[in-house]
N, CA, C and O atoms as a DFTB+ gen file, in Angstrom:
428 C
 N C O
     1  1      -6.401     -16.532     -10.612
     2  2      -5.240     -15.564     -11.470
     3  2      -4.119     -15.888     -10.799
     4  3      -3.982     -16.131      -9.600
     5  1      -3.033     -15.866     -11.995
     6  2      -1.677     -16.151     -11.669
     7  2      -1.049     -14.685     -11.525
     8  3      -1.679     -13.694     -11.895
     9  1       0.021     -14.621     -11.058
    10  2       0.632     -13.396     -10.533
    11  2       2.122     -13.534     -11.724
    12  3       2.817     -14.550     -11.672
    13  1       2.405     -12.553     -12.593
    14  2       3.383     -12.607     -13.245
    15  2       4.898     -12.301     -12.765
    16  3       5.002     -11.677     -11.709
    17  1       6.133     -12.695     -13.468
    18  2       7.317     -12.704     -12.409
    19  2       7.461     -11.125     -12.245
    20  3       7.704     -10.581     -11.167
    21  1       7.282     -10.472     -13.438
    22  2       7.181      -8.644     -13.407
    23  2       6.486      -8.361     -12.278
    24  3       7.069      -7.796     -11.353
    25  1       5.192      -8.695     -12.182
    26  2       4.444      -8.180     -11.163
    27  2       5.206      -8.494      -9.575
    28  3       5.297      -7.656      -8.677
    29  1       5.652      -9.765      -9.522
    30  2       6.402      -9.993      -8.122
    31  2       7.552      -9.288      -7.808
    32  3       7.821      -8.927      -6.662
    33  1       8.566      -8.981      -9.236
    34  2       9.681      -8.053      -9.041
    35  2       9.400      -6.627      -8.468
    36  3       9.869      -6.013      -7.510
    37  1       8.318      -6.284      -9.553
    38  2       7.769      -4.814      -9.120
    39  2       7.275      -4.754      -7.403
    40  3       7.665      -3.858      -6.655
    41  1       6.662      -5.503      -7.108
    42  2       6.216      -5.536      -6.008
    43  2       7.181      -5.393      -4.942
    44  3       7.080      -4.531      -4.068
    45  1       8.341      -6.439      -5.031
    46  2       9.279      -6.716      -4.455
    47  2      10.303      -5.247      -4.359
    48  3      10.727      -4.797      -3.294
    49  1      10.527      -4.749      -5.496
    50  2      11.082      -3.643      -5.325
    51  2      10.485      -2.251      -4.758
    52  3      11.202      -1.322      -4.387
    53  1       9.282      -2.239      -4.744
    54  2       8.463      -1.323      -4.224
    55  2       8.383      -1.706      -2.371
    56  3       8.334      -0.796      -1.543
    57  1       8.383      -3.026      -2.024
    58  2       8.328      -3.252      -0.632
    59  2       9.591      -3.004      -0.151
    60  3       9.666      -2.640       1.023
    61  1      10.835      -3.145      -0.942
    62  2      12.028      -2.879      -0.524
    63  2      12.457      -1.278      -0.344
    64  3      13.409      -0.874       0.323
    65  1      11.512      -0.466      -1.111
    66  2      12.092       0.921      -1.211
    67  2      11.128       1.298       0.269
    68  3      11.489       2.138       1.093
    69  1      10.089       0.632       0.357
    70  2       8.928       1.169       1.746
    71  2       9.501       0.836       2.538
    72  3       9.522       1.677       3.437
    73  1      10.307      -0.423       2.848
    74  2      10.932      -0.733       4.121
    75  2      11.961      -0.045       4.387
    76  3      12.609      -0.388       5.376
    77  1      12.353       0.956       3.706
    78  2      13.928       1.765       4.127
    79  2      13.581       2.894       4.101
    80  3      14.506       3.699       3.990
    81  1      12.070       3.505       4.190
    82  2      11.869       4.870       4.234
    83  2      11.011       4.826       5.672
    84  3      10.130       4.078       6.096
    85  1      11.688       5.973       6.200
    86  2      10.829       6.148       7.913
    87  2       9.513       6.437       7.623
    88  3       9.278       7.031       6.570
    89  1       8.510       6.094       8.444
    90  2       7.436       6.610       8.359
    91  2       7.184       8.216       8.572
    92  3       7.612       8.638       9.647
    93  1       6.586       9.130       7.757
    94  2       6.681      10.301       7.893
    95  2       6.333      10.881       9.128
    96  3       5.328      10.496       9.727
    97  1       7.144      11.870       9.620
    98  2       6.497      12.714      10.908
    99  2       5.085      13.396      10.964
   100  3       4.405      13.655      11.956
   101  1       4.893      13.560       9.983
   102  2       3.652      14.269       9.622
   103  2       2.426      13.547       9.747
   104  3       1.378      14.107      10.070
   105  1       2.520      12.296       9.500
   106  2       1.675      11.050       9.633
   107  2       1.418      10.515      10.859
   108  3       0.561       9.691      11.179
   109  1       2.479      11.222      11.696
   110  2       2.579      10.401      13.242
   111  2       1.454      11.220      13.951
   112  3       0.991      10.795      15.009
   113  1       0.952      12.511      13.339
   114  2       0.044      13.185      14.374
   115  2      -0.914      13.530      13.618
   116  3      -1.690      14.380      14.055
   117  1      -1.112      13.016      12.387
   118  2      -2.379      13.431      11.741
   119  2      -3.264      12.162      11.248
   120  3      -2.814      11.017      11.194
   121  1      -4.621      12.540      10.887
   122  2      -5.372      11.640      10.510
   123  2      -5.968      12.046       9.446
   124  3      -7.136      12.287       9.751
   125  1      -5.758      12.270       8.238
   126  2      -6.415      12.856       6.958
   127  2      -7.462      12.016       6.902
   128  3      -7.271      10.806       6.784
   129  1      -8.656      12.527       6.976
   130  2      -9.944      12.235       6.452
   131  2     -10.428      11.099       7.808
   132  3     -11.347      10.282       7.768
   133  1      -9.694      11.311       8.700
   134  2     -10.179      10.497      10.175
   135  2      -9.604       9.269      10.038
   136  3      -9.842       8.410      10.888
   137  1      -8.687       8.973       8.853
   138  2      -8.017       7.634       8.721
   139  2      -6.373       7.835       9.306
   140  3      -5.616       8.743       8.964
   141  1      -6.086       6.805      10.206
   142  2      -5.006       6.555      10.733
   143  2      -3.960       5.519       9.584
   144  3      -4.092       4.316       9.356
   145  1      -2.930       6.487       9.009
   146  2      -2.332       5.965       8.006
   147  2      -1.410       4.506       8.479
   148  3      -1.282       3.546       7.719
   149  1      -0.833       4.567       9.832
   150  2      -0.073       3.865      10.204
   151  2      -0.895       2.551      10.161
   152  3      -0.347       1.537       9.728
   153  1      -2.147       2.514      10.577
   154  2      -2.886       1.426      10.405
   155  2      -3.161       0.608       9.233
   156  3      -3.251      -0.613       9.106
   157  1      -3.303       1.820       8.188
   158  2      -3.461       1.080       6.863
   159  2      -1.871       0.459       6.342
   160  3      -1.650      -0.578       5.717
   161  1      -1.084       1.285       6.743
   162  2       0.517       0.450       6.644
   163  2       0.466      -0.953       7.269
   164  3       0.973      -1.914       6.691
   165  1      -0.009      -1.034       8.179
   166  2       0.076      -2.359       9.208
   167  2      -0.620      -3.542       8.212
   168  3      -0.024      -4.544       7.819
   169  1      -2.050      -3.181       7.893
   170  2      -2.746      -4.012       7.024
   171  2      -2.208      -4.077       5.692
   172  3      -2.354      -5.144       5.096
   173  1      -1.593      -3.101       5.097
   174  2      -0.992      -3.595       3.856
   175  2       0.176      -4.280       3.823
   176  3       0.461      -5.020       2.882
   177  1       1.002      -4.074       4.920
   178  2       2.288      -4.899       5.167
   179  2       1.977      -6.595       5.435
   180  3       2.499      -7.590       4.931
   181  1       0.989      -6.455       6.366
   182  2       0.658      -8.201       6.664
   183  2       0.057      -8.943       5.458
   184  3       0.323     -10.138       5.329
   185  1      -0.832      -8.244       4.456
   186  2      -0.986      -8.808       3.345
   187  2       0.502      -9.017       2.435
   188  3       0.843     -10.106       1.973
   189  1       1.188      -7.915       2.308
   190  2       2.161      -7.955       1.055
   191  2       3.062      -9.286       1.606
   192  3       3.226     -10.297       0.923
   193  1       3.573      -9.109       2.865
   194  2       4.223     -10.251       3.238
   195  2       3.536     -11.794       2.967
   196  3       4.168     -12.739       2.494
   197  1       2.267     -11.831       3.326
   198  2       1.735     -13.201       2.853
   199  2       1.824     -13.306       1.630
   200  3       2.313     -14.333       1.161
   201  1       1.455     -12.454       0.945
   202  2       1.273     -12.739      -0.841
   203  2       2.726     -13.077      -0.906
   204  3       2.866     -14.144      -1.504
   205  1       3.995     -12.501      -0.463
   206  2       5.274     -12.672      -0.896
   207  2       5.362     -14.651      -0.185
   208  3       5.835     -15.611      -0.793
   209  1       4.872     -14.648       0.900
   210  2       5.148     -15.748       1.088
   211  2       4.335     -16.940       0.534
   212  3       4.681     -18.113       0.671
   213  1       3.214     -16.521      -0.109
   214  2       2.485     -17.351      -0.892
   215  2       2.957     -17.666      -2.416
   216  3       2.415     -18.369      -3.268
   217  1       4.114     -16.931      -2.463
   218  2       4.780     -17.063      -3.985
   219  2       4.148     -15.877      -4.740
   220  3       4.679     -15.685      -5.834
   221  1       3.198     -15.078      -4.443
   222  2       2.624     -14.019      -5.309
   223  2       1.276     -14.585      -5.543
   224  3       0.684     -14.186      -6.546
   225  1       0.680     -15.481      -4.751
   226  2      -0.359     -15.747      -5.181
   227  2      -1.483     -15.078      -4.572
   228  3      -1.396     -14.931      -3.353
   229  1      -2.568     -14.617      -5.170
   230  2      -3.520     -13.706      -4.462
   231  2      -4.323     -14.473      -3.607
   232  3      -4.368     -15.690      -3.785
   233  1      -4.930     -13.974      -2.755
   234  2      -5.668     -14.216      -1.795
   235  2      -7.010     -13.736      -1.683
   236  3      -7.157     -12.515      -1.746
   237  1      -8.172     -14.571      -1.507
   238  2      -9.633     -13.348      -1.818
   239  2      -9.791     -12.380      -0.509
   240  3     -10.184     -11.213      -0.510
   241  1      -9.450     -13.037       0.417
   242  2      -9.572     -12.225       1.804
   243  2      -8.718     -11.076       1.846
   244  3      -9.199      -9.977       2.125
   245  1      -7.273     -11.246       1.551
   246  2      -6.459     -10.097       1.745
   247  2      -6.512      -9.007       0.443
   248  3      -6.109      -7.845       0.403
   249  1      -7.054      -9.690      -0.429
   250  2      -7.092      -8.634      -1.597
   251  2      -8.330      -7.844      -1.425
   252  3      -8.436      -6.806      -2.078
   253  1      -9.406      -8.255      -0.520
   254  2     -10.229      -7.440      -0.208
   255  2      -9.864      -6.702       0.776
   256  3     -10.412      -5.600       0.719
   257  1      -9.070      -6.848       1.791
   258  2      -8.364      -5.774       2.519
   259  2      -7.610      -4.850       2.028
   260  3      -7.606      -3.708       2.489
   261  1      -6.799      -5.264       0.928
   262  2      -6.119      -4.582       0.161
   263  2      -6.833      -3.394      -0.574
   264  3      -6.385      -2.247      -0.583
   265  1      -8.070      -3.816      -1.232
   266  2      -8.850      -2.704      -1.870
   267  2      -9.295      -1.909      -1.013
   268  3      -9.346      -0.700      -1.240
   269  1      -9.681      -2.430       0.085
   270  2     -10.338      -1.351       1.199
   271  2      -9.197      -0.324       1.685
   272  3      -9.357       0.895       1.749
   273  1      -8.055      -0.996       2.008
   274  2      -6.781       0.308       2.166
   275  2      -6.475       1.119       0.772
   276  3      -6.081       2.284       0.726
   277  1      -6.695       0.410      -0.171
   278  2      -6.600       1.330      -1.729
   279  2      -7.543       2.475      -1.730
   280  3      -7.181       3.604      -2.061
   281  1      -8.643       2.213      -1.394
   282  2      -9.807       3.297      -1.431
   283  2      -9.470       4.234      -0.404
   284  3      -9.402       5.430      -0.686
   285  1      -9.215       3.752       0.955
   286  2      -8.915       4.638       2.251
   287  2      -7.828       5.918       1.518
   288  3      -8.133       7.092       1.312
   289  1      -6.540       5.253       1.237
   290  2      -5.673       5.948       0.704
   291  2      -5.854       6.765      -0.271
   292  3      -5.230       7.826      -0.242
   293  1      -6.736       6.486      -1.361
   294  2      -7.345       7.514      -2.311
   295  2      -8.019       8.575      -1.800
   296  3      -8.165       9.608      -2.453
   297  1      -8.508       8.411      -0.542
   298  2      -9.143       9.557       0.079
   299  2      -8.104      10.433       1.054
   300  3      -8.222      11.590       1.458
   301  1      -7.211       9.611       1.246
   302  2      -6.216      10.553       2.420
   303  2      -5.236      11.141       1.486
   304  3      -4.929      12.301       1.762
   305  1      -4.599      10.561       0.317
   306  2      -3.340      11.355      -0.390
   307  2      -3.730      12.803      -0.903
   308  3      -2.860      13.672      -0.847
   309  1      -4.916      13.098      -1.372
   310  2      -5.129      14.501      -1.941
   311  2      -5.394      15.483      -0.610
   312  3      -5.513      16.703      -0.725
   313  1      -5.457      14.879       0.483
   314  2      -5.489      15.697       1.836
   315  2      -4.228      16.240       2.558
   316  3      -4.153      17.055       3.477
   317  1      -2.878      15.302       1.630
   318  2      -1.911      15.656       2.397
   319  2      -1.095      16.682       1.719
   320  3      -0.973      16.743       0.496
   321  1      -0.412      17.674       2.763
   322  2      -0.047      18.823       2.308
   323  2       1.604      18.569       2.087
   324  3       2.292      19.096       1.212
   325  1       2.043      17.636       3.101
   326  2       3.729      17.299       3.057
   327  2       3.956      16.398       2.061
   328  3       3.276      15.371       2.067
   329  1       4.984      16.611       0.977
   330  2       4.936      15.825      -0.174
   331  2       5.764      14.815      -0.112
   332  3       5.978      14.137      -1.117
   333  1       6.612      14.444       1.580
   334  2       7.326      13.280       1.899
   335  2       6.150      12.331       2.118
   336  3       6.127      11.184       1.670
   337  1       5.194      12.878       2.822
   338  2       4.033      11.954       3.342
   339  2       3.129      11.479       2.257
   340  3       2.647      10.346       2.286
   341  1       2.894      12.328       1.304
   342  2       2.069      12.001      -0.149
   343  2       2.901      10.956      -0.864
   344  3       2.398       9.996      -1.448
   345  1       4.340      11.222      -0.778
   346  2       5.205      10.341      -1.895
   347  2       5.007       8.935      -0.981
   348  3       4.583       7.942      -1.572
   349  1       5.271       8.860       0.257
   350  2       5.229       7.575       0.945
   351  2       3.979       6.981       0.852
   352  3       3.931       5.754       0.763
   353  1       2.736       7.778       0.858
   354  2       1.211       7.122       0.518
   355  2       1.149       6.619      -0.718
   356  3       0.839       5.435      -0.852
   357  1       1.409       7.355      -1.747
   358  2       1.281       6.942      -3.129
   359  2       2.019       5.436      -3.369
   360  3       1.538       4.469      -3.960
   361  1       3.254       5.544      -2.763
   362  2       4.064       4.370      -2.891
   363  2       3.489       3.027      -2.222
   364  3       3.551       1.950      -2.814
   365  1       2.936       3.169      -0.970
   366  2       1.913       2.310      -0.398
   367  2       0.775       2.035      -1.196
   368  3       0.355       0.915      -1.490
   369  1       0.264       3.221      -1.556
   370  2      -1.272       2.721      -2.600
   371  2      -0.569       1.806      -3.571
   372  3      -0.908       0.623      -3.568
   373  1       0.345       2.201      -4.381
   374  2       0.999       1.155      -5.498
   375  2       0.989      -0.026      -5.146
   376  3       0.274      -0.938      -5.562
   377  1       2.008      -0.043      -4.149
   378  2       2.005      -1.429      -3.751
   379  2       0.770      -2.394      -3.361
   380  3       0.823      -3.570      -3.721
   381  1      -0.322      -1.926      -2.644
   382  2      -1.167      -2.485      -2.364
   383  2      -2.308      -2.717      -3.513
   384  3      -3.147      -3.595      -3.310
   385  1      -2.360      -1.833      -4.892
   386  2      -2.847      -2.390      -6.000
   387  2      -2.289      -3.173      -6.597
   388  3      -2.963      -3.998      -7.214
   389  1      -0.587      -3.239      -6.665
   390  2      -0.143      -4.380      -7.307
   391  2      -0.277      -5.485      -6.857
   392  3      -0.522      -6.407      -7.635
   393  1      -0.139      -5.755      -5.281
   394  2      -0.593      -7.099      -4.664
   395  2      -1.823      -7.594      -4.566
   396  3      -1.999      -8.803      -4.415
   397  1      -2.937      -6.626      -4.647
   398  2      -4.306      -6.881      -4.636
   399  2      -4.807      -7.543      -6.061
   400  3      -5.756      -8.325      -6.120
   401  1      -3.956      -7.073      -7.317
   402  2      -4.486      -7.577      -8.469
   403  2      -5.297      -6.568      -9.134
   404  3      -5.482      -6.689     -10.345
   405  1      -5.728      -5.734      -8.596
   406  2      -6.621      -4.693      -9.104
   407  2      -5.743      -3.783      -9.780
   408  3      -4.542      -3.706      -9.523
   409  1      -6.435      -2.977     -10.789
   410  2      -5.883      -1.804     -11.500
   411  2      -6.546      -0.484     -11.070
   412  3      -7.576      -0.152     -11.656
   413  1      -6.045       0.299     -10.098
   414  2      -6.557       1.628      -9.724
   415  2      -5.559       2.615      -9.841
   416  3      -4.435       2.248      -9.501
   417  1      -5.718       4.100     -10.346
   418  2      -4.908       4.897     -10.619
   419  2      -4.751       5.539      -9.421
   420  3      -5.713       5.758      -8.685
   421  1      -3.319       5.952      -9.079
   422  2      -2.827       6.325      -7.815
   423  2      -3.566       7.992      -7.918
   424  3      -3.619       8.621      -8.975
   425  1      -4.106       8.514      -6.561
   426  2      -4.675       9.663      -6.534
   427  2      -3.676      10.818      -6.693
   428  3      -4.073      11.983      -6.686
């Protein structure tokens, strides 16, 4: 499956936004649903950076990791009371969906 220029541009825009946002303080102490969001972020970041390095070419192994992260974020986001943390996680979710090539609605 090939990646469109628009998809790469959208992912780049989201990635740049994400990189400039600080990790929400409320997520430093919390593990919503028993999930460490910072670990999800590390997994997603690694996959996204590799995806960019590969010219937006999907990789089956990383797509699988991203799908798992999308599922985890889908459980985490509804539990968040902090609107800043929820927006942060929704953007992370959107980025993971975009790079994985799956179409999953944001929670």
